[in-house]
C-alpha positions in Angstrom: 64.8 71.5 97.0 61.3 72.3 95.7 60.2 70.8 92.4 57.8 72.6 90.1 55.4 70.3 88.3 55.4 71.3 84.6 52.6 71.7 82.2 50.4 73.7 84.6 49.4 77.4 84.7 51.0 79.5 87.3 47.9 79.4 89.5 47.5 75.7 89.2 51.2 74.8 89.6 52.2 72.6 92.5 55.4 72.4 94.4 56.5 69.1 95.8 59.4 68.3 98.1 62.1 65.9 96.9 61.6 63.7 99.9 57.8 63.8 99.4 58.2 62.5 95.8 60.6 59.8 97.0 58.1 58.8 99.7 55.3 58.7 97.2 57.3 56.4 94.9 58.1 54.0 97.8 54.4 53.9 98.9 53.5 53.3 95.3 55.9 50.4 95.1 54.6 48.8 98.3 51.0 49.2 97.3 51.4 48.6 93.5 49.9 52.1 93.1 51.2 52.7 89.6 49.2 55.9 89.3 51.2 57.4 92.1 54.5 56.5 90.4 53.2 57.9 87.1 52.5 61.2 88.9 56.0 61.1 90.4 57.5 60.6 86.9 55.6 63.5 85.5 56.8 65.8 88.4 60.4 64.7 88.1 60.4 65.0 84.3 59.3 68.6 84.6 61.8 69.3 87.4 64.7 68.0 85.5 63.8 70.3 82.6 63.7 73.4 84.9 66.6 75.8 85.1 67.7 74.6 88.5 66.9 71.0 87.9 68.9 70.5 84.8 72.1 70.5 86.8 70.8 68.5 89.8 72.4 65.1 89.7 70.1 63.5 92.3 67.0 64.8 90.6 68.0 63.0 87.4 68.8 59.9 89.5 65.3 60.1 91.1 63.7 60.3 87.6 65.7 57.3 86.5 64.6 55.4 89.6 60.9 56.3 89.3 61.0 55.1 85.6 62.8 51.9 86.7 60.0 51.2 89.2 57.2 51.9 86.8 58.8 49.8 84.1 59.3 47.0 86.6 55.6 46.9 87.1 54.9 46.8 83.4 57.4 43.9 83.1 55.6 41.9 85.8 52.4 42.5 83.9 54.1 41.0 80.7 54.0 44.4 79.0 57.6 44.5 78.0 57.0 46.7 74.9 55.4 49.4 77.0 58.3 49.2 79.5 60.9 49.6 76.8 60.4 53.3 76.2 60.5 54.0 79.9 63.7 52.0 80.3 65.3 53.9 77.5 64.4 57.1 79.2 65.7 55.8 82.5 69.0 54.8 81.1 69.4 58.3 79.7 68.4 59.9 83.0 70.8 57.7 85.0 73.6 58.5 82.6 72.9 62.2 83.0 73.0 61.9 86.8 76.3 60.1 86.5 77.7 62.9 84.3 76.5 65.6 86.8 78.3 64.0 89.7 76.1 61.2 91.2 79.0 58.8 90.5 78.9 55.1 91.1 75.4 55.2 92.6 74.0 56.5 89.3 76.2 54.1 87.3 74.8 51.2 89.3 71.3 52.3 88.5 72.2 52.8 84.9 73.6 49.3 84.8 70.6 47.8 86.4 68.1 49.5 84.2 70.2 48.6 81.1 69.9 45.0 82.2 66.1 45.4 82.3 66.2 47.0 78.9 68.1 44.0 77.5 65.2 41.7 78.6 62.5 44.1 77.4 64.1 44.7 74.0 65.0 41.0 73.2 66.5 39.9 70.0 70.0 41.1 69.1 69.6 44.0 71.6 69.5 41.4 74.4 73.2 40.6 74.0 74.3 44.1 73.4 72.5 45.7 76.3 73.3 42.6 78.5 77.0 43.1 78.1 76.7 46.8 78.6 74.7 46.3 81.8 77.3 44.0 83.3 80.2 46.3 82.4 78.5 49.3 84.0 77.8 47.3 87.1 81.3 45.9 87.4 82.7 49.4 87.2 80.2 50.7 89.7 81.0 47.9 92.2 84.7 48.6 91.8 84.2 52.3 92.4 81.8 51.9 95.3 82.2 48.4 96.9 80.3 49.5 100.0 77.3 51.0 98.4 74.3 48.7 99.2 72.2 49.9 96.3 74.9 49.2 93.8 75.3 45.7 95.3 71.5 45.2 95.2 71.3 46.2 91.5 74.2 44.0 90.7 72.6 41.1 92.5 69.2 41.6 90.8 70.9 41.7 87.4 73.0 38.6 88.1 69.9 36.7 89.1 68.3 37.5 85.8 71.4 37.1 83.6 72.5 33.7 82.2 75.3 31.8 83.8 77.5 31.9 80.8 77.5 35.8 81.0 78.4 35.9 84.7 74.9 35.6 86.1 72.7 32.9 87.7 70.9 32.5 91.0 74.0 31.4 93.0 76.0 34.4 91.8 73.1 36.7 92.5 72.5 35.2 95.9 76.1 36.0 97.0 75.8 39.6 95.8 72.3 40.1 97.4 73.6 38.7 100.7 76.4 41.3 100.5 73.7 44.0 99.8 71.7 42.9 102.9 74.9 43.2 105.0 75.7 46.6 103.6 72.2 47.9 104.3 72.5 46.9 107.9 75.1 49.7 108.4 73.9 52.1 105.7 73.3 55.7 106.9 72.6 57.4 103.7 70.6 60.6 103.9 68.8 62.8 101.3 69.7 63.9 98.7 71.5 60.6 98.3 69.2 57.7 97.6 67.8 55.8 100.6 65.7 53.1 99.0 66.3 49.3 98.7 66.3 47.6 102.2 63.2 45.6 101.6 64.1 44.9 98.0 67.4 43.2 99.0 65.4 40.7 101.0 62.8 40.2 98.3 65.4 39.5 95.6 67.5 37.3 97.9 64.3 35.3 98.4 63.9 35.1 94.6 67.5 33.9 94.2 67.0 31.3 97.0 63.7 30.0 95.5 65.4 29.5 92.1 67.9 27.2 93.9 65.1 25.3 95.8 66.2 26.8 99.1 62.5 27.3 100.0 62.7 27.7 103.8 65.4 30.4 103.5 63.4 32.1 100.8 60.3 32.3 103.0 62.4 33.7 105.8 63.6 36.5 103.6 60.1 37.4 102.4 59.1 37.6 106.1 62.0 40.0 106.7 61.0 42.0 103.7 57.4 42.4 105.1 58.9 43.6 108.4 60.5 46.4 106.5 57.6 47.0 104.1 54.4 45.8 105.7 51.7 44.8 103.2 54.0 44.8 100.2 51.6 43.6 97.5 54.0 41.8 95.2 55.3 39.8 98.2 51.8 39.1 99.7 49.9 38.5 96.5 52.5 36.9 94.3 55.8 35.8 95.9 54.4 34.2 99.1 51.7 32.3 97.3 54.2 31.1 94.7 56.4 29.7 97.5 53.4 28.2 99.3 52.6 26.2 96.2 56.0 24.6 96.3 55.6 23.0 99.7 
C-alpha cells in the first residue's frame, strides 16, 4: 500500500511504501536518528487519516510503533513529559489497530506502550496505567502465546515493573528468553510486523545486568550487534555501562 504524506500540495505530495517507512524507522532506531522517526510519524499520521488508511489495521499499528520508538528515545533522554503526549497517541493508535483486526499483536503493543505511559505519567497514573498495561499484556499472551513481539513487549514491561505487581528482572528474563526462542522460528511477513529480533537480545541483556549476570549480559549485547550492527544505544550506552562493572 502507498501512503500519502499529508499537509503537502498535490505537486509536492510524496508517496512512500509501507515497507520503506518501516525500514526508515528501524534504521532510525539503530542510528538514534530521531529526525527520521519523526518524519515516519508525520507520514503515518497522515496516512491513517486518509480514506483508505482509516480502516487499515496495520497502518495504525505502525503509527503506534513509530510513536513508541520516538517516545522511548525521549525517555532515555529524561524527557518524560515530552514523551507522555506521544505515548497517549500511541495507546490510542494501538487500540484502533486492535479494533480494526490486528488482534493480539496490537494488544501487546498497546500493553507495552501503556506501561511506558505509566512511567512517564507518574503519580496516581502510575498505578492505574501499570495495572492496565499488565492486564492487556496478560490477555495478549493468552491469545497469541507464540507471537515473539508480544512476548518481547511483555518481557520489557516486566523488567520495568515492580516485583509486587508481577514484574522484576527475573520475571522479565524468563519472558525475554521465550521471545528470543520464538524469534528464532518467526516467519512473519509484511503487512504483519517484523521488528524486534535485536531488541529481544538487548532487553535480555538489561534483565541479566540487573541480576549481576554480567558475562551473559555482554554475550546478549554481542548477539544484538550481530543483528543490528552499530546500534548506537548498545555501543554508546549499554556496552560502556557493562564495562564499568567489571
